[in-house]
C-alpha positions in Angstrom: 98.1 92.4 93.5 99.7 95.4 96.2 102.5 97.1 95.2 104.7 98.3 98.0 106.4 101.7 97.4 109.1 101.0 100.2 111.8 102.3 97.3 110.8 105.4 96.7 109.7 106.1 100.2 112.8 105.5 101.3 114.5 108.2 99.0 112.3 110.3 100.1 113.2 110.1 103.6 117.3 109.9 102.5 116.6 112.8 100.3 114.7 115.0 103.3 116.7 114.0 105.6 120.0 114.8 103.8 121.5 110.9 104.7 121.6 107.9 103.7 118.9 105.1 105.8 120.3 101.3 105.5 117.6 98.3 106.1 119.3 97.6 109.4 118.3 100.9 110.4 115.1 100.8 108.9 115.1 96.9 111.0 116.1 98.4 114.4 113.8 101.3 114.5 110.7 98.6 113.3 111.4 94.9 114.2 110.8 94.2 110.7 114.3 91.5 109.4 116.6 92.9 107.1 115.2 89.6 105.0 111.1 91.0 105.4 112.6 94.5 104.4 114.0 93.3 101.4 110.9 91.0 100.3 109.0 94.0 100.9 111.3 96.4 98.8 111.7 93.8 96.5 109.5 91.2 95.6 106.7 91.0 93.2 103.6 90.3 95.1 104.9 89.8 98.4 102.9 89.9 101.0 102.8 90.8 104.8 101.1 91.6 108.2 99.0 94.4 109.3 101.4 94.5 112.1 104.3 95.7 109.1 102.3 97.7 107.9 101.4 99.5 111.1 105.7 99.8 111.9 106.3 100.9 108.1 103.9 103.8 108.4 105.6 104.8 111.4 108.7 104.7 110.8 107.5 106.1 107.1 105.7 109.1 108.6 102.6 107.6 106.0 99.5 106.5 105.1 99.1 103.1 104.2 98.0 104.0 100.9 100.3 105.9 100.6 102.8 103.0 101.2 100.7 100.4 99.3 99.2 100.9 96.1 96.8 97.9 94.8 97.4 96.9 91.5 95.3 94.3 88.6 96.2 91.1 89.1 98.5 90.0 86.7 96.7 87.3 85.7 93.5 89.5 85.1 94.8 91.0 82.3 
């Protein structure tokens, strides 16, 4: 299962820039809908496409391995 570190990256960016960043701003900058951003941030096991991953990496100035972590599937525990 893939876990997105979206909220952590967002908190780090907000801290570095000393301002609050809304999903609307991220949506406008990346072209990813606010609904999809919410799912990436909060839906366990949500799957998105590589285009969205690339756009988020550019927005957060990070690599895919910083954006995502692979965890064992809960069914395999």
